[in-house]
N, CA, C and O atoms as a Tinker XYZ file with bonds, in Angstrom:
   524  protein
     1  N    219.778000  106.930000   53.601000    73     2
     2  CA   219.722000  108.272000   53.033000    64     1     3
     3  C    221.000000  108.555000   52.255000    63     2     4     5
     4  O    222.103000  108.345000   52.759000    81     3
     5  N    220.847000  109.022000   51.048000    73     3     6
     6  CA   222.000000  109.336000   50.211000    64     5     7
     7  C    222.523000  110.721000   50.569000    63     6     8     9
     8  O    221.775000  111.594000   51.009000    81     7
     9  N    223.818000  110.900000   50.370000    73     7    10
    10  CA   224.404000  112.206000   50.660000    64     9    11
    11  C    225.227000  112.681000   49.474000    63    10    12    13
    12  O    225.452000  111.939000   48.518000    81    11
    13  N    225.667000  113.917000   49.550000    73    11    14
    14  CA   226.581000  114.463000   48.554000    64    13    15
    15  C    226.020000  114.491000   47.161000    63    14    16    17
    16  O    224.911000  114.975000   46.932000    81    15
    17  N    226.793000  113.966000   46.223000    73    15    18
    18  CA   226.429000  114.015000   44.811000    64    17    19
    19  C    225.170000  113.202000   44.526000    63    18    20    21
    20  O    224.394000  113.561000   43.641000    81    19
    21  N    224.951000  112.088000   45.279000    73    19    22
    22  CA   223.756000  111.273000   45.064000    64    21    23
    23  C    222.498000  112.067000   45.389000    63    22    24    25
    24  O    221.527000  112.028000   44.634000    81    23
    25  N    222.510000  112.785000   46.505000    73    23    26
    26  CA   221.365000  113.601000   46.886000    64    25    27
    27  C    221.129000  114.696000   45.869000    63    26    28    29
    28  O    219.988000  115.005000   45.525000    81    27
    29  N    222.197000  115.271000   45.397000    73    27    30
    30  CA   222.101000  116.338000   44.413000    64    29    31
    31  C    221.462000  115.819000   43.132000    63    30    32    33
    32  O    220.617000  116.497000   42.548000    81    31
    33  N    221.854000  114.626000   42.686000    73    31    34
    34  CA   221.276000  114.052000   41.472000    64    33    35
    35  C    219.810000  113.702000   41.690000    63    34    36    37
    36  O    218.988000  113.909000   40.797000    81    35
    37  N    219.467000  113.168000   42.874000    73    35    38
    38  CA   218.074000  112.834000   43.163000    64    37    39
    39  C    217.216000  114.090000   43.172000    63    38    40    41
    40  O    216.135000  114.116000   42.584000    81    39
    41  N    217.697000  115.126000   43.838000    73    39    42
    42  CA   216.946000  116.374000   43.903000    64    41    43
    43  C    216.857000  116.981000   42.510000    63    42    44    45
    44  O    215.857000  117.609000   42.162000    81    43
    45  N    217.887000  116.796000   41.730000    73    43    46
    46  CA   217.933000  117.321000   40.370000    64    45    47
    47  C    216.799000  116.740000   39.533000    63    46    48    49
    48  O    216.174000  117.462000   38.757000    81    47
    49  N    216.529000  115.466000   39.677000    73    47    50
    50  CA   215.488000  114.832000   38.883000    64    49    51
    51  C    214.103000  115.127000   39.430000    63    50    52    53
    52  O    213.126000  115.031000   38.688000    81    51
    53  N    213.985000  115.484000   40.705000    73    51    54
    54  CA   212.693000  115.725000   41.323000    64    53    55
    55  C    212.235000  117.168000   41.195000    63    54    56    57
    56  O    211.047000  117.437000   41.373000    81    55
    57  N    213.113000  118.097000   40.899000    73    55    58
    58  CA   212.769000  119.520000   40.883000    64    57    59
    59  C    212.470000  120.013000   39.480000    63    58    60    61
    60  O    212.804000  119.369000   38.485000    81    59
    61  N    211.836000  121.163000   39.427000    73    59    62
    62  CA   211.558000  121.827000   38.155000    64    61    63
    63  C    212.835000  122.468000   37.642000    63    62    64    65
    64  O    213.729000  122.761000   38.435000    81    63
    65  N    212.948000  122.695000   36.346000    73    63    66
    66  CA   214.157000  123.283000   35.766000    64    65    67
    67  C    214.507000  124.659000   36.327000    63    66    68    69
    68  O    215.686000  125.014000   36.366000    81    67
    69  N    213.502000  125.462000   36.772000    73    67    70
    70  CA   213.808000  126.809000   37.205000    64    69    71
    71  C    214.605000  126.861000   38.508000    63    70    72    73
    72  O    215.100000  127.927000   38.874000    81    71
    73  N    214.744000  125.738000   39.219000    73    71    74
    74  CA   215.544000  125.756000   40.438000    64    73    75
    75  C    217.030000  125.823000   40.123000    63    74    76    77
    76  O    217.816000  126.246000   40.971000    81    75
    77  N    217.429000  125.422000   38.942000    73    75    78
    78  CA   218.828000  125.523000   38.535000    64    77    79
    79  C    219.675000  124.332000   38.924000    63    78    80    81
    80  O    220.839000  124.266000   38.528000    81    79
    81  N    219.137000  123.374000   39.692000    73    79    82
    82  CA   219.946000  122.236000   40.127000    64    81    83
    83  C    220.354000  121.383000   38.937000    63    82    84    85
    84  O    221.509000  120.969000   38.834000    81    83
    85  N    219.413000  121.118000   38.039000    73    83    86
    86  CA   219.754000  120.289000   36.887000    64    85    87
    87  C    220.773000  120.985000   35.994000    63    86    88    89
    88  O    221.471000  120.334000   35.216000    81    87
    89  N    220.857000  122.284000   36.105000    73    87    90
    90  CA   221.753000  123.049000   35.246000    64    89    91
    91  C    223.203000  122.967000   35.679000    63    90    92    93
    92  O    224.074000  123.544000   35.028000    81    91
    93  N    223.482000  122.257000   36.772000    73    91    94
    94  CA   224.877000  122.065000   37.149000    64    93    95
    95  C    225.645000  121.384000   36.029000    63    94    96    97
    96  O    226.841000  121.619000   35.854000    81    95
    97  N    224.955000  120.540000   35.272000    73    95    98
    98  CA   225.603000  119.890000   34.139000    64    97    99
    99  C    225.817000  120.884000   33.000000    63    98   100   101
   100  O    226.739000  120.729000   32.200000    81    99
   101  N    224.980000  121.885000   32.932000    73    99   102
   102  CA   225.117000  122.919000   31.910000    64   101   103
   103  C    225.387000  124.231000   32.640000    63   102   104   105
   104  O    224.457000  124.956000   32.995000    81   103
   105  N    226.629000  124.522000   32.853000    73   103   106
   106  CA   227.052000  125.648000   33.684000    64   105   107
   107  C    226.493000  126.980000   33.199000    63   106   108   109
   108  O    226.079000  127.803000   34.016000    81   107
   109  N    226.474000  127.205000   31.930000    73   107   110
   110  CA   225.986000  128.470000   31.398000    64   109   111
   111  C    224.514000  128.686000   31.749000    63   110   112   113
   112  O    224.125000  129.787000   32.138000    81   111
   113  N    223.709000  127.658000   31.615000    73   111   114
   114  CA   222.291000  127.752000   31.963000    64   113   115
   115  C    222.133000  127.973000   33.460000    63   114   116   117
   116  O    221.312000  128.779000   33.897000    81   115
   117  N    222.915000  127.260000   34.226000    73   115   118
   118  CA   222.866000  127.387000   35.681000    64   117   119
   119  C    223.141000  128.833000   36.111000    63   118   120   121
   120  O    222.425000  129.379000   36.950000    81   119
   121  N    224.165000  129.441000   35.543000    73   119   122
   122  CA   224.522000  130.822000   35.898000    64   121   123
   123  C    223.415000  131.777000   35.457000    63   122   124   125
   124  O    223.025000  132.663000   36.218000    81   123
   125  N    222.910000  131.605000   34.245000    73   123   126
   126  CA   221.846000  132.487000   33.743000    64   125   127
   127  C    220.596000  132.418000   34.608000    63   126   128   129
   128  O    219.982000  133.444000   34.899000    81   127
   129  N    220.223000  131.223000   35.016000    73   127   130
   130  CA   218.986000  131.052000   35.771000    64   129   131
   131  C    219.086000  131.581000   37.195000    63   130   132   133
   132  O    218.065000  131.925000   37.792000    81   131
   133  N    220.276000  131.653000   37.746000    73   131   134
   134  CA   220.405000  132.016000   39.149000    64   133   135
   135  C    221.088000  133.345000   39.425000    63   134   136   137
   136  O    220.991000  133.864000   40.537000    81   135
   137  N    221.765000  133.899000   38.453000    73   135   138
   138  CA   222.546000  135.112000   38.726000    64   137   139
   139  C    221.673000  136.300000   39.117000    63   138   140   141
   140  O    222.091000  137.117000   39.936000    81   139
   141  N    220.489000  136.415000   38.560000    73   139   142
   142  CA   219.619000  137.555000   38.858000    64   141   143
   143  C    219.250000  137.654000   40.324000    63   142   144   145
   144  O    219.483000  138.680000   40.962000    81   143
   145  N    218.671000  136.584000   40.861000    73   143   146
   146  CA   218.260000  136.642000   42.256000    64   145   147
   147  C    219.469000  136.694000   43.192000    63   146   148   149
   148  O    219.402000  137.291000   44.267000    81   147
   149  N    220.579000  136.065000   42.777000    73   147   150
   150  CA   221.773000  136.088000   43.626000    64   149   151
   151  C    222.360000  137.500000   43.714000    63   150   152   153
   152  O    222.784000  137.932000   44.785000    81   151
   153  N    222.383000  138.219000   42.582000    73   151   154
   154  CA   222.867000  139.601000   42.592000    64   153   155
   155  C    221.934000  140.460000   43.436000    63   154   156   157
   156  O    222.391000  141.355000   44.148000    81   155
   157  N    220.637000  140.199000   43.363000    73   155   158
   158  CA   219.675000  140.933000   44.185000    64   157   159
   159  C    219.927000  140.758000   45.666000    63   158   160   161
   160  O    219.883000  141.723000   46.430000    81   159
   161  N    220.193000  139.519000   46.075000    73   159   162
   162  CA   220.478000  139.237000   47.489000    64   161   163
   163  C    221.747000  139.966000   47.930000    63   162   164   165
   164  O    221.768000  140.616000   48.975000    81   163
   165  N    222.794000  139.852000   47.129000    73   163   166
   166  CA   224.067000  140.490000   47.480000    64   165   167
   167  C    223.960000  142.013000   47.455000    63   166   168   169
   168  O    224.559000  142.687000   48.292000    81   167
   169  N    223.207000  142.558000   46.508000    73   167   170
   170  CA   223.071000  144.012000   46.396000    64   169   171
   171  C    222.327000  144.595000   47.592000    63   170   172   173
   172  O    222.619000  145.713000   48.015000    81   171
   173  N    221.372000  143.852000   48.141000    73   171   174
   174  CA   220.668000  144.340000   49.324000    64   173   175
   175  C    221.588000  144.428000   50.532000    63   174   176   177
   176  O    221.374000  145.257000   51.416000    81   175
   177  N    222.587000  143.599000   50.575000    73   175   178
   178  CA   223.539000  143.620000   51.685000    64   177   179
   179  C    224.626000  144.662000   51.446000    63   178   180   181
   180  O    225.007000  145.385000   52.368000    81   179
   181  N    225.122000  144.743000   50.227000    73   179   182
   182  CA   226.285000  145.582000   49.923000    64   181   183
   183  C    225.935000  146.986000   49.433000    63   182   184   185
   184  O    226.760000  147.895000   49.525000    81   183
   185  N    224.734000  147.170000   48.919000    73   183   186
   186  CA   224.287000  148.468000   48.393000    64   185   187
   187  C    225.175000  148.982000   47.262000    63   186   188   189
   188  O    225.295000  150.191000   47.061000    81   187
   189  N    225.791000  148.067000   46.531000    73   187   190
   190  CA   226.658000  148.442000   45.424000    64   189   191
   191  C    226.644000  147.302000   44.407000    63   190   192   193
   192  O    226.954000  146.161000   44.748000    81   191
   193  N    226.290000  147.605000   43.178000    73   191   194
   194  CA   226.140000  146.569000   42.144000    64   193   195
   195  C    227.462000  145.853000   41.847000    63   194   196   197
   196  O    227.482000  144.630000   41.715000    81   195
   197  N    228.560000  146.600000   41.741000    73   195   198
   198  CA   229.841000  145.967000   41.411000    64   197   199
   199  C    230.296000  145.012000   42.513000    63   198   200   201
   200  O    230.758000  143.907000   42.228000    81   199
   201  N    230.166000  145.431000   43.755000    73   199   202
   202  CA   230.529000  144.542000   44.854000    64   201   203
   203  C    229.602000  143.321000   44.885000    63   202   204   205
   204  O    230.039000  142.208000   45.179000    81   203
   205  N    228.332000  143.541000   44.582000    73   203   206
   206  CA   227.376000  142.431000   44.552000    64   205   207
   207  C    227.761000  141.415000   43.481000    63   206   208   209
   208  O    227.692000  140.209000   43.715000    81   207
   209  N    228.164000  141.897000   42.312000    73   207   210
   210  CA   228.593000  140.993000   41.246000    64   209   211
   211  C    229.841000  140.221000   41.649000    63   210   212   213
   212  O    229.975000  139.041000   41.323000    81   211
   213  N    230.756000  140.876000   42.356000    73   211   214
   214  CA   231.948000  140.178000   42.856000    64   213   215
   215  C    231.558000  139.070000   43.825000    63   214   216   217
   216  O    232.088000  137.961000   43.762000    81   215
   217  N    230.626000  139.381000   44.720000    73   215   218
   218  CA   230.166000  138.389000   45.702000    64   217   219
   219  C    229.525000  137.194000   45.000000    63   218   220   221
   220  O    229.762000  136.047000   45.378000    81   219
   221  N    228.719000  137.463000   43.985000    73   219   222
   222  CA   228.040000  136.382000   43.257000    64   221   223
   223  C    229.047000  135.539000   42.472000    63   222   224   225
   224  O    228.912000  134.317000   42.401000    81   223
   225  N    230.033000  136.176000   41.895000    73   223   226
   226  CA   231.054000  135.420000   41.156000    64   225   227
   227  C    231.783000  134.456000   42.093000    63   226   228   229
   228  O    231.982000  133.288000   41.759000    81   227
   229  N    232.177000  134.948000   43.253000    73   227   230
   230  CA   232.849000  134.090000   44.232000    64   229   231
   231  C    231.901000  132.997000   44.730000    63   230   232   233
   232  O    232.311000  131.854000   44.929000    81   231
   233  N    230.641000  133.357000   44.926000    73   231   234
   234  CA   229.648000  132.379000   45.384000    64   233   235
   235  C    229.469000  131.264000   44.346000    63   234   236   237
   236  O    229.418000  130.088000   44.706000    81   235
   237  N    229.373000  131.628000   43.066000    73   235   238
   238  CA   229.255000  130.599000   42.020000    64   237   239
   239  C    230.455000  129.662000   42.043000    63   238   240   241
   240  O    230.299000  128.447000   41.919000    81   239
   241  N    231.638000  130.215000   42.199000    73   239   242
   242  CA   232.834000  129.371000   42.242000    64   241   243
   243  C    232.743000  128.385000   43.401000    63   242   244   245
   244  O    233.069000  127.209000   43.240000    81   243
   245  N    232.307000  128.852000   44.560000    73   243   246
   246  CA   232.188000  127.967000   45.732000    64   245   247
   247  C    231.071000  126.949000   45.558000    63   246   248   249
   248  O    231.219000  125.790000   45.945000    81   247
   249  N    229.959000  127.373000   44.980000    73   247   250
   250  CA   228.837000  126.456000   44.771000    64   249   251
   251  C    229.245000  125.324000   43.828000    63   250   252   253
   252  O    228.973000  124.153000   44.094000    81   251
   253  N    229.891000  125.682000   42.738000    73   251   254
   254  CA   230.299000  124.671000   41.759000    64   253   255
   255  C    231.366000  123.756000   42.345000    63   254   256   257
   256  O    231.325000  122.541000   42.156000    81   255
   257  N    232.317000  124.343000   43.055000    73   255   258
   258  CA   233.394000  123.554000   43.647000    64   257   259
   259  C    232.872000  122.606000   44.726000    63   258   260   261
   260  O    233.347000  121.476000   44.843000    81   259
   261  N    231.899000  123.061000   45.511000    73   259   262
   262  CA   231.423000  122.282000   46.654000    64   261   263
   263  C    230.062000  121.633000   46.449000    63   262   264   265
   264  O    229.435000  121.209000   47.420000    81   263
   265  N    229.586000  121.546000   45.198000    73   263   266
   266  CA   228.261000  120.972000   44.938000    64   265   267
   267  C    228.141000  119.544000   45.457000    63   266   268   269
   268  O    227.065000  119.124000   45.882000    81   267
   269  N    229.217000  118.817000   45.422000    73   267   270
   270  CA   229.152000  117.427000   45.872000    64   269   271
   271  C    229.099000  117.310000   47.392000    63   270   272   273
   272  O    228.767000  116.249000   47.919000    81   271
   273  N    229.421000  118.383000   48.095000    73   271   274
   274  CA   229.362000  118.332000   49.563000    64   273   275
   275  C    227.989000  118.734000   50.089000    63   274   276   277
   276  O    227.742000  118.665000   51.293000    81   275
   277  N    227.093000  119.154000   49.196000    73   275   278
   278  CA   225.736000  119.504000   49.606000    64   277   279
   279  C    225.095000  118.274000   50.242000    63   278   280   281
   280  O    225.027000  117.208000   49.629000    81   279
   281  N    224.629000  118.435000   51.472000    73   279   282
   282  CA   224.152000  117.290000   52.250000    64   281   283
   283  C    222.727000  116.878000   51.923000    63   282   284   285
   284  O    222.327000  115.767000   52.270000    81   283
   285  N    221.962000  117.709000   51.285000    73   283   286
   286  CA   220.584000  117.363000   50.976000    64   285   287
   287  C    219.601000  117.873000   52.002000    63   286   288   289
   288  O    218.392000  117.724000   51.825000    81   287
   289  N    220.088000  118.469000   53.066000    73   287   290
   290  CA   219.190000  119.055000   54.066000    64   289   291
   291  C    218.749000  120.418000   53.564000    63   290   292   293
   292  O    219.584000  121.272000   53.266000    81   291
   293  N    217.469000  120.622000   53.471000    73   291   294
   294  CA   216.960000  121.882000   52.941000    64   293   295
   295  C    217.059000  121.897000   51.433000    63   294   296   297
   296  O    217.525000  120.935000   50.822000    81   295
   297  N    216.625000  122.980000   50.841000    73   295   298
   298  CA   216.651000  123.078000   49.380000    64   297   299
   299  C    218.044000  123.480000   48.903000    63   298   300   301
   300  O    218.819000  124.103000   49.630000    81   299
   301  N    218.332000  123.110000   47.680000    73   299   302
   302  CA   219.611000  123.476000   47.081000    64   301   303
   303  C    219.696000  124.988000   46.923000    63   302   304   305
   304  O    220.752000  125.584000   47.136000    81   303
   305  N    218.579000  125.601000   46.549000    73   303   306
   306  CA   218.549000  127.063000   46.404000    64   305   307
   307  C    218.803000  127.745000   47.755000    63   306   308   309
   308  O    219.481000  128.771000   47.808000    81   307
   309  N    218.279000  127.199000   48.817000    73   307   310
   310  CA   218.533000  127.746000   50.148000    64   309   311
   311  C    220.006000  127.665000   50.516000    63   310   312   313
   312  O    220.557000  128.573000   51.140000    81   311
   313  N    220.635000  126.562000   50.120000    73   311   314
   314  CA   222.075000  126.390000   50.358000    64   313   315
   315  C    222.854000  127.438000   49.571000    63   314   316   317
   316  O    223.796000  128.035000   50.091000    81   315
   317  N    222.457000  127.666000   48.306000    73   315   318
   318  CA   223.096000  128.679000   47.480000    64   317   319
   319  C    222.873000  130.074000   48.071000    63   318   320   321
   320  O    223.786000  130.899000   48.086000    81   319
   321  N    221.678000  130.328000   48.548000    73   319   322
   322  CA   221.327000  131.623000   49.145000    64   321   323
   323  C    222.256000  131.932000   50.317000    63   322   324   325
   324  O    222.740000  133.055000   50.463000    81   323
   325  N    222.493000  130.936000   51.136000    73   323   326
   326  CA   223.368000  131.125000   52.311000    64   325   327
   327  C    224.800000  131.428000   51.870000    63   326   328   329
   328  O    225.474000  132.251000   52.489000    81   327
   329  N    225.265000  130.782000   50.823000    73   327   330
   330  CA   226.620000  131.040000   50.322000    64   329   331
   331  C    226.728000  132.471000   49.806000    63   330   332   333
   332  O    227.724000  133.147000   50.062000    81   331
   333  N    225.718000  132.935000   49.086000    73   331   334
   334  CA   225.728000  134.312000   48.573000    64   333   335
   335  C    225.745000  135.306000   49.735000    63   334   336   337
   336  O    226.503000  136.276000   49.713000    81   335
   337  N    224.928000  135.070000   50.727000    73   335   338
   338  CA   224.898000  135.960000   51.898000    64   337   339
   339  C    226.261000  135.994000   52.578000    63   338   340   341
   340  O    226.757000  137.067000   52.921000    81   339
   341  N    226.862000  134.841000   52.773000    73   339   342
   342  CA   228.174000  134.795000   53.425000    64   341   343
   343  C    229.231000  135.540000   52.621000    63   342   344   345
   344  O    230.056000  136.249000   53.197000    81   343
   345  N    229.218000  135.390000   51.304000    73   343   346
   346  CA   230.189000  136.104000   50.466000    64   345   347
   347  C    229.964000  137.608000   50.516000    63   346   348   349
   348  O    230.924000  138.376000   50.580000    81   347
   349  N    228.715000  138.032000   50.488000    73   347   350
   350  CA   228.412000  139.466000   50.569000    64   349   351
   351  C    228.867000  140.036000   51.908000    63   350   352   353
   352  O    229.404000  141.142000   51.965000    81   351
   353  N    228.654000  139.290000   52.974000    73   351   354
   354  CA   229.095000  139.752000   54.300000    64   353   355
   355  C    230.619000  139.827000   54.381000    63   354   356   357
   356  O    231.166000  140.724000   55.022000    81   355
   357  N    231.299000  138.888000   53.734000    73   355   358
   358  CA   232.773000  138.932000   53.721000    64   357   359
   359  C    233.268000  140.187000   52.998000    63   358   360   361
   360  O    234.204000  140.844000   53.454000    81   359
   361  N    232.645000  140.509000   51.887000    73   359   362
   362  CA   233.046000  141.712000   51.145000    64   361   363
   363  C    232.733000  142.955000   51.972000    63   362   364   365
   364  O    233.526000  143.895000   52.009000    81   363
   365  N    231.581000  142.961000   52.633000    73   363   366
   366  CA   231.227000  144.114000   53.473000    64   365   367
   367  C    232.233000  144.310000   54.602000    63   366   368   369
   368  O    232.603000  145.441000   54.918000    81   367
   369  N    232.672000  143.218000   55.205000    73   367   370
   370  CA   233.700000  143.316000   56.260000    64   369   371
   371  C    235.006000  143.861000   55.699000    63   370   372   373
   372  O    235.659000  144.691000   56.331000    81   371
   373  N    235.380000  143.401000   54.528000    73   371   374
   374  CA   236.610000  143.874000   53.888000    64   373   375
   375  C    236.533000  145.371000   53.618000    63   374   376   377
   376  O    237.491000  146.101000   53.874000    81   375
   377  N    235.409000  145.826000   53.106000    73   375   378
   378  CA   235.227000  147.253000   52.821000    64   377   379
   379  C    235.302000  148.055000   54.124000    63   378   380   381
   380  O    235.932000  149.110000   54.182000    81   379
   381  N    234.660000  147.546000   55.143000    73   379   382
   382  CA   234.654000  148.255000   56.433000    64   381   383
   383  C    236.059000  148.342000   57.016000    63   382   384   385
   384  O    236.429000  149.362000   57.597000    81   383
   385  N    236.840000  147.279000   56.862000    73   383   386
   386  CA   238.216000  147.265000   57.378000    64   385   387
   387  C    239.096000  148.278000   56.663000    63   386   388   389
   388  O    239.989000  148.875000   57.265000    81   387
   389  N    238.839000  148.464000   55.379000    73   387   390
   390  CA   239.626000  149.423000   54.600000    64   389   391
   391  C    239.396000  150.852000   55.066000    63   390   392   393
   392  O    240.284000  151.697000   54.960000    81   391
   393  N    238.201000  151.119000   55.584000    73   391   394
   394  CA   237.851000  152.434000   56.113000    64   393   395
   395  C    238.167000  153.535000   55.100000    63   394   396   397
   396  O    238.891000  154.483000   55.402000    81   395
   397  N    237.622000  153.396000   53.915000    73   395   398
   398  CA   237.873000  154.358000   52.851000    64   397   399
   399  C    237.164000  155.667000   53.147000    63   398   400   401
   400  O    236.013000  155.680000   53.582000    81   399
   401  N    237.867000  156.775000   52.906000    73   399   402
   402  CA   237.278000  158.098000   53.075000    64   401   403
   403  C    237.418000  158.880000   51.777000    63   402   404   405
   404  O    238.322000  158.627000   50.981000    81   403
   405  N    236.534000  159.813000   51.578000    73   403   406
   406  CA   236.537000  160.637000   50.380000    64   405   407
   407  C    237.669000  161.652000   50.467000    63   406   408   409
   408  O    237.810000  162.343000   51.476000    81   407
   409  N    238.482000  161.745000   49.403000    73   407   410
   410  CA   239.625000  162.660000   49.426000    64   409   411
   411  C    239.347000  163.965000   48.689000    63   410   412   413
   412  O    240.238000  164.806000   48.572000    81   411
   413  N    238.123000  164.148000   48.191000    73   411   414
   414  CA   237.811000  165.363000   47.444000    64   413   415
   415  C    238.071000  166.624000   48.258000    63   414   416   417
   416  O    238.501000  167.633000   47.698000    81   415
   417  N    237.823000  166.594000   49.561000    73   415   418
   418  CA   238.050000  167.771000   50.402000    64   417   419
   419  C    239.538000  168.106000   50.506000    63   418   420   421
   420  O    239.895000  169.240000   50.827000    81   419
   421  N    240.397000  167.142000   50.242000    73   419   422
   422  CA   241.834000  167.352000   50.355000    64   421   423
   423  C    242.474000  167.849000   49.062000    63   422   424   425
   424  O    243.622000  168.296000   49.062000    81   423
   425  N    241.734000  167.771000   47.971000    73   423   426
   426  CA   242.278000  168.185000   46.681000    64   425   427
   427  C    242.376000  169.711000   46.594000    63   426   428   429
   428  O    241.551000  170.415000   47.176000    81   427
   429  N    243.371000  170.224000   45.877000    73   427   430
   430  CA   243.514000  171.684000   45.764000    64   429   431
   431  C    242.413000  172.283000   44.891000    63   430   432   433
   432  O    241.829000  171.608000   44.043000    81   431
   433  N    242.149000  173.563000   45.121000    73   431   434
   434  CA   241.173000  174.288000   44.315000    64   433   435
   435  C    241.927000  175.198000   43.352000    63   434   436   437
   436  O    243.042000  175.631000   43.640000    81   435
   437  N    241.309000  175.488000   42.200000    73   435   438
   438  CA   241.931000  176.333000   41.185000    64   437   439
   439  C    240.961000  177.437000   40.795000    63   438   440   441
   440  O    239.746000  177.240000   40.787000    81   439
   441  N    241.518000  178.611000   40.469000    73   439   442
   442  CA   240.672000  179.713000   40.013000    64   441   443
   443  C    240.429000  179.576000   38.510000    63   442   444   445
   444  O    240.874000  178.606000   37.896000    81   443
   445  N    239.726000  180.543000   37.917000    73   443   446
   446  CA   239.380000  180.479000   36.486000    64   445   447
   447  C    240.608000  180.516000   35.589000    63   446   448   449
   448  O    240.565000  180.004000   34.470000    81   447
   449  N    241.694000  181.107000   36.053000    73   447   450
   450  CA   242.915000  181.179000   35.259000    64   449   451
   451  C    243.771000  179.942000   35.380000    63   450   452   453
   452  O    244.826000  179.859000   34.750000    81   451
   453  N    243.340000  178.969000   36.181000    73   451   454
   454  CA   244.092000  177.726000   36.348000    64   453   455
   455  C    245.144000  177.798000   37.437000    63   454   456   457
   456  O    245.951000  176.881000   37.595000    81   455
   457  N    245.133000  178.895000   38.192000    73   455   458
   458  CA   246.105000  179.023000   39.288000    64   457   459
   459  C    245.535000  178.398000   40.554000    63   458   460   461
   460  O    244.346000  178.506000   40.854000    81   459
   461  N    246.401000  177.761000   41.261000    73   459   462
   462  CA   245.988000  177.088000   42.491000    64   461   463
   463  C    245.619000  178.125000   43.549000    63   462   464   465
   464  O    246.326000  179.112000   43.753000    81   463
   465  N    244.503000  177.876000   44.209000    73   463   466
   466  CA   244.067000  178.729000   45.302000    64   465   467
   467  C    244.479000  178.016000   46.585000    63   466   468   469
   468  O    243.949000  176.958000   46.923000    81   467
   469  N    245.419000  178.607000   47.283000    73   467   470
   470  CA   245.883000  178.024000   48.540000    64   469   471
   471  C    245.541000  178.992000   49.659000    63   470   472   473
   472  O    246.138000  180.065000   49.746000    81   471
   473  N    244.595000  178.638000   50.513000    73   471   474
   474  CA   244.171000  179.568000   51.561000    64   473   475
   475  C    245.323000  180.015000   52.465000    63   474   476   477
   476  O    245.307000  181.129000   52.986000    81   475
   477  N    246.302000  179.163000   52.646000    73   475   478
   478  CA   247.425000  179.521000   53.506000    64   477   479
   479  C    248.296000  180.586000   52.848000    63   478   480   481
   480  O    248.924000  181.383000   53.545000    81   479
   481  N    248.342000  180.611000   51.519000    73   479   482
   482  CA   249.183000  181.560000   50.807000    64   481   483
   483  C    248.405000  182.782000   50.325000    63   482   484   485
   484  O    248.989000  183.683000   49.723000    81   483
   485  N    247.117000  182.826000   50.578000    73   483   486
   486  CA   246.295000  183.942000   50.109000    64   485   487
   487  C    246.679000  185.241000   50.777000    63   486   488   489
   488  O    246.598000  186.309000   50.170000    81   487
   489  N    247.090000  185.152000   52.004000    73   487   490
   490  CA   247.495000  186.343000   52.739000    64   489   491
   491  C    249.021000  186.403000   52.765000    63   490   492   493
   492  O    249.684000  185.474000   53.227000    81   491
   493  N    249.564000  187.510000   52.261000    73   491   494
   494  CA   251.012000  187.668000   52.256000    64   493   495
   495  C    251.446000  188.149000   53.628000    63   494   496   497
   496  O    250.973000  189.174000   54.121000    81   495
   497  N    252.341000  187.408000   54.229000    73   495   498
   498  CA   252.834000  187.768000   55.557000    64   497   499
   499  C    254.058000  188.655000   55.444000    63   498   500   501
   500  O    254.967000  188.377000   54.662000    81   499
   501  N    254.077000  189.690000   56.203000    73   499   502
   502  CA   255.223000  190.590000   56.265000    64   501   503
   503  C    256.086000  190.150000   57.453000    63   502   504   505
   504  O    255.598000  189.456000   58.345000    81   503
   505  N    257.333000  190.537000   57.470000    73   503   506
   506  CA   258.183000  190.171000   58.605000    64   505   507
   507  C    257.619000  190.658000   59.939000    63   506   508   509
   508  O    257.776000  189.989000   60.960000    81   507
   509  N    256.968000  191.810000   59.934000    73   507   510
   510  CA   256.373000  192.333000   61.160000    64   509   511
   511  C    255.246000  191.439000   61.663000    63   510   512   513
   512  O    255.068000  191.271000   62.869000    81   511
   513  N    254.489000  190.867000   60.730000    73   511   514
   514  CA   253.378000  190.005000   61.106000    64   513   515
   515  C    253.894000  188.689000   61.704000    63   514   516   517
   516  O    253.280000  188.122000   62.608000    81   515
   517  N    255.001000  188.230000   61.196000    73   515   518
   518  CA   255.566000  186.986000   61.697000    64   517   519
   519  C    256.097000  187.151000   63.102000    63   518   520   521
   520  O    255.926000  186.264000   63.937000    81   519
   521  N    256.753000  188.299000   63.382000    73   519   522
   522  CA   257.356000  188.556000   64.680000    64   521   523
   523  C    256.338000  189.044000   65.614000    63   522   524
   524  O    256.647000  189.321000   66.773000    81   523
């Protein structure tokens, strides 16, 4: 049984062009043929198009870099699918760790004249009120 690049070349000749395996030699075609479904997979996990595109970009880099380590077990597309899922999950973990919160509630409010409305300063305190 052949492994690595040999298996990839054998599978490349046995599959239809739409699988994208043969397109490893033509990187632009490979990206065009696979980016749509890969972004779809990542977007379902991340619920954000920009993060999904980031995940797919990183996944493509890993797929191209590690194409020769593909063992031939299962389909090449299935191997790519798993890489996309793993990258999307990594981005989701990173986002969760950041624990981003919306700061709009913390921003000051302004009236029609452009003056800041500060609820703490709305009431003028007299010395008697303080004591």
